[in-house]
C-alpha positions, -999 to +999 in steps of 0.1 A: +118+031+168+135+063+156+108+068+130+081+077+156+092+113+156+085+115+118+049+103+124+044+131+149+057+157+125+036+142+097+004+145+117+013+181+124+020+187+087-014+172+076-032+192+102-015+224+092-021+219+055-058+210+058-066+238+082-050+264+058-056+248+024-075+267-004-138-031+105-146-063+118-120-091+110-115-128+110-088-151+098-108-164+068-105-130+050-136-110+059-117-079+071-137-057+048-154-062+015-136-049-016-162-044-042-154-032-070+039+240+021+068+225+027+075+189+029+092+177+061+125+161+052+120+125+041+134+097+061+156+075+040+175+046+054+212+046+052+240+025+066+240+049+095+204+040+102+213+003+101+240+009+126+214+027+148+191-003+145+220-025+156+223-004+187+188-015+195+197-052+189+227-053+212+224-089+224+239-121+211+243-130+175+228-164+167+232-182+133+209-203+111+233-223+091+228-236+055+212-271+056+192-267+088+158-283+089+126-263+098+127-278+133+163-267+137+156-232+125+128-229+151+151-241+178+175-212+170+146-188+170+133-201+203+167-196+219+168-160+209+158-133+234+149-097+229+179-077+216+194-107+198+203-108+161+196-140+142+217-142+111+208-166+083+234-180+060+227-180+022+209-211+010+174-225+006+154-235+036+122-255+035+096-239+057+068-263+067+050-243+094+050-211+115+084-196+123+089-191+160+093-154+158+093-133+190+094-097+200+126-077+200+148-098+177+164-090+143+161-117+116+187-109+089+207-123+060+243-130+069+259-122+035+250-102+004+231-132-010+195-134+004+186-167+021+155-182+006+127-194+029+104-215+006+071-233+009+066-239-028+066-278-025+049-278+009+019-256+003+007-265-032-028-250-032-021-216-016+005-197+002+019-209+036+008-183+061+029-170+090+001-160+114+019-138+139-008-123+163+013-119+194+050-116+205+056-099+172+066-063+180+100-045+177+112-070+151+135-063+121+132-086+092+160-078+068+172-093+035+152-125+033+135-140+002+101-156+009+088-180-017+051-189-015+050-175+020+028-147+033+032-128+066-001-121+084+010-097+112-015-086+138-014-062+168+023-055+163+042-023+170+075-011+155+082-041+133+101-036+100+103-056+068+133-043+048+153-054+017+132-086+014+118-104-017+084-120-019+079-143-049+062-175-062+030-169-042+002-193-052-033-181-057-060-201-038-080-219-065-115-206-073-109-172-056-113-137-071-103-102-061-128-103-032-105-129-015-082-106+005-059-133+019-039-132-013-015-105+001+021-113+007+021-089+037-011-084+056-013-061+086-042-058+110-044-034+139-007-027+139+011+005+148+043+020+133+051-007+108+077-001+081+079-019+047+109-006+028+130-014-002+113-048-007+105-065-040+071-081-046+065-104-076+033-121-088+034-147-115+010-158-143-019-179-129-011-168-094-022-132-091-026-114-058-019-084-037+014-071-024+005-053+009-029-051+026-035-031+058-066-029+079-072-007+110-035+001+113-019+034+124+012+051+110+023+025+084+052+035+061+054+018+027+085+032+012+106+026-020+094-009-027+091-025-061+059-043-072+063-063-105+082-056-137+053-049-161+058-084-175+063-119-161+064-106-125+035-082-128+003-102-122-011-080-094-047-077-083-037-047-063-002-036-052-012-018-020-046-020-003-048+004+027-078+007+050-060+026+078-049+059+093-017+079+089-002+057+061+026+071+040+030+054+006+061+070-010+087+063-037+073+029-048+075+015-083+045-005-093+043-022-127+014-045-135+014-066-167-005-043-191-015-071-215-031-092-188-069-088-188-089-104-161-114-081-144-121-108-117-085-104-106-081-066-111-087-041-083-067-009-087-030-002-083-031+016-049-066+012-033-073+033-002-106+035+016-120+040+051-089+061+059-078+092+077-046+111+071-028+094+041+001+106+019+006+091-015+036+107-032+065+102-057+053+068-068+054+054-104+025+032-112+015+015-145-006-012-160-041-009-146-069-004-172-092+026-177-124+011-163-141+006-129-118-023-120-087-003-129-072+031-120-037+034-108-050+051-076-084+047-062-095+065-029-130+063-014-148+071+019-122+089+040-106+122+049-073+141+048-053+128+018-025+142-002-018+126-035+011+144-052+040+141-076+031+107-088+038+094-123+007+075-134+007+055-166-022+038-185-049+051-161-053+078-135-070+087-101-105+076-092-124+091-063-156+076-049-181+079-021-201+047-016-231+044+006-220+010+019-194+027+042-215+046+067-186+051+091-169+072+065-198+088+046-176+113+027-145+123+009-131+154+025-099+174+027-084+157-004-055+173-023-045+160-057-014+180-067+012+180-094+007+144-107+016+133-142-010+111-158-004+094-192-034+080-208-043+072-244-072+096-249-097+119-233-129+099-229-160+112-213-156+092-182-140+092-148-113+067-157-091+085-182-075+109-159-090+123-126-126+115-118-151+117-089-185+101-084-208+094-055-232+065-058-260+079-036-281+109-030-289+097+005-287+123+033-253+124+051-231+113+022-211+141+007-178+155-007-160+184+009-129+205+002-114+186-028-086+204-046-073+192-080-043+214-090-012+215-111-016+181-126-004+172-161-027+151-182-027+166-217-044+136-232-067+130-203-100+140-187-110+156-154-146+147-147-166+155-116-200+138-119-234+144-104-246+140-078-224+166-061-226+195-037-205+221-054-205+244-024-190+218-002-166+206-029-153+242-031-150+246+007-116+258+020-102+265-014-114+234-032-118+233-069-100+225-102-070+248-109-040+251-132-041+217-147-028+208-182-058+187-193-072+175-225-109+180-216-129+187-185-164+178-175-173+197-143-206+198-126-221+233-124-208+255-096-174+238-091-146+265-088-121+263-116-095+286-132-061+285-149-066+252-166-052+248-201 
């Protein structure tokens, strides 16, 4: 896809900044335990981009017509070949099994009204899964509403999900936040996947995740909407990312603030076991100020930029856990120019920006962490022991020029200009 050139530039950008700056899986949900400077011009999709995509899909145009059965829909999909566009008329279609998707096709709405693919009456105990583990690359899914359907996409390259809606997902009975098969879009060992301008909704009694990636490379999660802070905002986590080179940009995430269930609460954006991630220009609200909350949590990884985000109700939590020996550190982390609105300045790591390592075992450490230019006048910056201040300060790391209510910094951590 065209976006490949942006990934090359992004890798160069991350490498330049950090050189100069002051999992096993199975289908049952055991991918990984969840416990607890100049910016390169942003890529934004326009009608011109859609035209360019249409140049890639230059084959026949096939049509799924209103009233078709699931079997008839799959017959159309089986007829399509790489380069074809399958247009779907507006209407509601009952989906009873796996759609016969294949590489190189575009699956798109035909009119301005999204067609609805629903499994609400078919799969009454959990979401109906589309398990696409092969023949699933170079696909464009555009403008479709999926009700009680989740996409489990594996080993794909250059597949896009754009302008879609995911709603009415059922939560599997008896599960908690450790059940990771609750995501509407689950990506495993994929490359160059785009999820853009898509709406995710979770309803009362049926909480879950929006997007969950594991061992992927160069995923772009751009300008999506997760919840409304009310009836559509029952999220465990909006975005779980355990991958490399992910860009999470321009998303609006609004969890229902009044909903309190710690068994189904696990951070707004939760990133771990990562390398090279950008989290910027997102608006996130609704997660509590405790160990299950935090609008952004990162742990056990390297090379992250978290900048220009608007974070409401809670802030940014950083951890190193000893149960992730393949990534025994947090290093080259930049937290820059974020706005964090919390109720008060508690002496903890949850009411603003905090860091904590849960072990003193040899080989686990923090290195080159910069917290600069953030606005949290009612909040706290707390860097807790155990910590190696010399490594924390490496390559210009430290705490600088933040508007902060109160700071609790371990001895030796560089800091200046805070007010």
